[in-house]
Each structure stands twice: as structure tokens, then as C-alpha cells.
N, CA, C and O of each residue as an XYZ file, in Angstrom:
200
protein
N       0.848     -1.049     -0.060
C      -0.072     -0.113     -0.266
C       0.622      1.533     -0.023
O       0.187      2.637     -0.352
N       2.490      0.919      1.048
C       2.583      2.217      0.737
C       3.505      2.751     -0.718
O       3.789      3.917     -0.990
N       3.825      1.610     -1.457
C       4.083      1.899     -2.804
C       3.199      2.688     -3.433
O       3.547      3.715     -4.015
N       1.747      2.193     -3.357
C       0.752      3.262     -4.317
C       0.433      4.692     -3.628
O      -0.033      5.601     -4.314
N       0.741      4.886     -2.030
C       1.038      6.286     -1.834
C       2.035      7.036     -2.328
O       1.777      8.136     -2.816
N       3.161      6.613     -2.282
C       4.060      7.491     -3.050
C       3.805      7.311     -4.346
O       4.035      8.315     -5.020
N       3.451      6.478     -4.873
C       2.996      6.573     -6.631
C       1.802      8.032     -6.784
O       1.874      8.846     -7.704
N       1.070      8.067     -5.993
C      -0.123      9.239     -5.854
C       0.748     10.340     -5.672
O       0.955     11.185     -6.543
N       1.347     10.335     -4.355
C       2.001     11.733     -4.197
C       2.757     12.237     -5.047
O       2.641     13.444     -5.263
N       3.958     11.299     -5.925
C       4.216     11.803     -6.975
C       3.767     12.070     -7.864
O       4.452     12.669     -8.692
N       2.591     11.810     -8.106
C       1.635     11.946     -9.482
C       1.009     13.148     -9.250
O       0.781     13.993    -10.116
N       0.626     13.258     -7.641
C      -0.062     14.898     -7.148
C       1.035     16.238     -7.350
O       0.789     17.416     -7.612
N       2.240     15.587     -7.131
C       3.560     16.673     -7.347
C       3.587     17.103     -8.987
O       3.562     18.227     -9.489
N       3.628     16.219     -9.409
C       3.707     16.014    -11.273
C       2.494     17.114    -11.217
O       2.753     18.314    -11.126
N       1.523     16.757    -11.262
C       0.067     17.671    -11.716
C      -0.007     19.138    -10.903
O      -0.794     20.041    -11.187
N       0.938     19.170     -9.883
C       0.773     20.609     -9.594
C       1.430     21.666     -9.886
O       1.182     22.860     -9.721
N       2.727     20.832    -10.562
C       3.488     21.745    -10.998
C       3.071     22.123    -12.379
O       3.793     22.790    -13.121
N       1.683     21.606    -12.763
C       1.414     22.438    -14.686
C       0.304     23.984    -14.484
O      -0.295     24.627    -15.346
N       0.384     24.180    -12.928
C      -0.426     25.523    -13.174
C       0.617     26.839    -13.043
O       0.372     28.040    -12.937
N       1.746     26.178    -13.090
C       3.179     27.644    -13.101
C       3.118     27.692    -15.064
O       3.260     28.762    -15.655
N       2.939     26.654    -15.648
C       2.953     26.525    -16.979
C       1.993     27.121    -17.999
O       0.821     27.287    -17.662
N       2.429     27.479    -19.306
C       1.447     28.347    -19.837
C       0.910     27.077    -20.848
O       1.519     26.007    -20.877
N      -0.226     27.316    -21.618
C      -0.936     26.350    -22.438
C      -0.049     24.967    -22.562
O       0.006     23.851    -22.046
N       0.543     25.670    -23.469
C       1.182     24.710    -24.707
C       2.282     23.541    -23.780
O       2.343     22.313    -23.838
N       3.070     24.550    -22.944
C       4.001     23.234    -21.997
C       2.956     22.766    -21.293
O       2.988     21.556    -21.072
N       2.055     23.359    -20.884
C       1.263     22.251    -20.255
C       0.401     20.905    -21.153
O       0.389     19.731    -20.782
N      -0.018     21.245    -21.918
C      -0.446     20.328    -22.777
C       1.031     19.307    -23.347
O       0.822     18.106    -23.520
N       2.235     19.778    -23.565
C       3.232     18.872    -23.739
C       3.577     17.731    -22.338
O       3.853     16.532    -22.389
N       3.442     18.584    -21.212
C       3.881     17.606    -19.821
C       2.597     16.961    -19.555
O       2.622     16.289    -18.524
N       1.656     16.965    -20.082
C       0.440     16.183    -20.052
C       0.557     14.786    -20.658
O       0.203     13.721    -20.152
N       1.102     14.997    -21.796
C       1.641     13.760    -22.307
C       2.360     13.260    -21.933
O       2.193     12.045    -22.038
N       3.643     13.691    -21.245
C       4.894     12.994    -20.596
C       4.307     12.010    -19.408
O       4.707     10.871    -19.170
N       3.166     12.789    -18.657
C       2.183     12.736    -17.383
C       1.952     11.374    -17.445
O       2.202     10.491    -16.625
N       1.326     11.327    -18.774
C       0.469     10.157    -19.290
C       1.056      9.039    -19.697
O       0.656      7.890    -19.509
N       2.128      9.430    -20.325
C       2.826      8.432    -20.259
C       3.540      7.605    -18.825
O       3.711      6.390    -18.733
N       3.827      8.481    -17.948
C       4.714      8.268    -16.836
C       3.882      7.261    -16.347
O       4.305      6.161    -15.994
N       2.468      7.673    -16.307
C       1.179      7.454    -15.232
C       1.240      5.549    -16.004
O       1.537      4.526    -15.387
N       0.793      5.694    -17.667
C       0.939      4.167    -18.140
C       2.029      3.088    -17.652
O       1.959      1.873    -17.462
N       3.214      4.165    -17.508
C       4.368      3.194    -17.262
C       4.392      2.869    -15.591
O       4.724      1.753    -15.192
N       4.179      3.471    -15.074
C       4.155      2.817    -13.655
C       2.884      2.023    -13.291
O       2.873      1.142    -12.431
N       1.648      2.467    -14.126
C       0.865      1.517    -14.011
C       0.982     -0.015    -14.338
O       0.470     -0.872    -13.617
N       1.580     -0.252    -15.298
C       1.873     -1.440    -15.805
C       3.477     -1.970    -14.672
O       3.628     -3.111    -14.235
N       4.173     -1.140    -14.500
C       5.049     -1.855    -13.548
C       4.322     -2.259    -12.402
O       4.579     -3.377    -11.955
N       3.559     -1.642    -11.900
C       2.505     -1.869    -10.752
C       2.000     -3.180    -10.702
O       2.065     -3.901     -9.706
N       1.335     -3.585    -12.125
C       0.534     -4.403    -12.442
C       1.413     -5.666    -12.819
O       0.938     -6.802    -12.853
N       2.687     -5.379    -13.090
C       3.540     -6.611    -13.379
C       4.581     -6.811    -12.345
O       5.235     -7.851    -12.428
N       4.831     -6.017    -11.423
C       5.216     -6.532     -9.628
C       6.592     -5.623    -10.129
O       7.688     -5.976     -9.693
N       6.508     -4.553    -10.972
C       7.828     -3.908    -10.506
C       9.438     -5.067    -11.325
O      10.490     -5.316    -10.736
N       9.065     -5.501    -12.691
C       9.881     -6.001    -13.762
C      11.266     -5.074    -13.463
O      12.318     -5.594    -13.091
N      11.152     -4.065    -13.618
C      12.026     -2.687    -14.320
C      13.060     -2.655    -13.329
O      13.956     -1.813    -13.398
């Protein structure tokens, strides 16, 4: 469970940074975070294979 809490905290930290950015940067980062979240979710399901 602590892994999931760390994950959520990191995710919210990344999301929080969006407020400081302009729209173009925000969109670019949103895609990066989406990829990061997909990777993390895959790692969580796969039991941290990497």
C-alpha cells in the first residue's frame, strides 16, 4: 500500500506543477505524465519488473 501512496504523491506533485506553466507546456507535460502514469501502472501490475 505504501508504494501506491508514494505513487499518488508523485503524481499529484507532477500535476501541481502544471499550474505554473503556459498552455503549450502544459499540454506537452500532460502527455509526458500520461506516459509516465501508464508506465507506472504497468510496473505496478507487473510487479516492478524493471
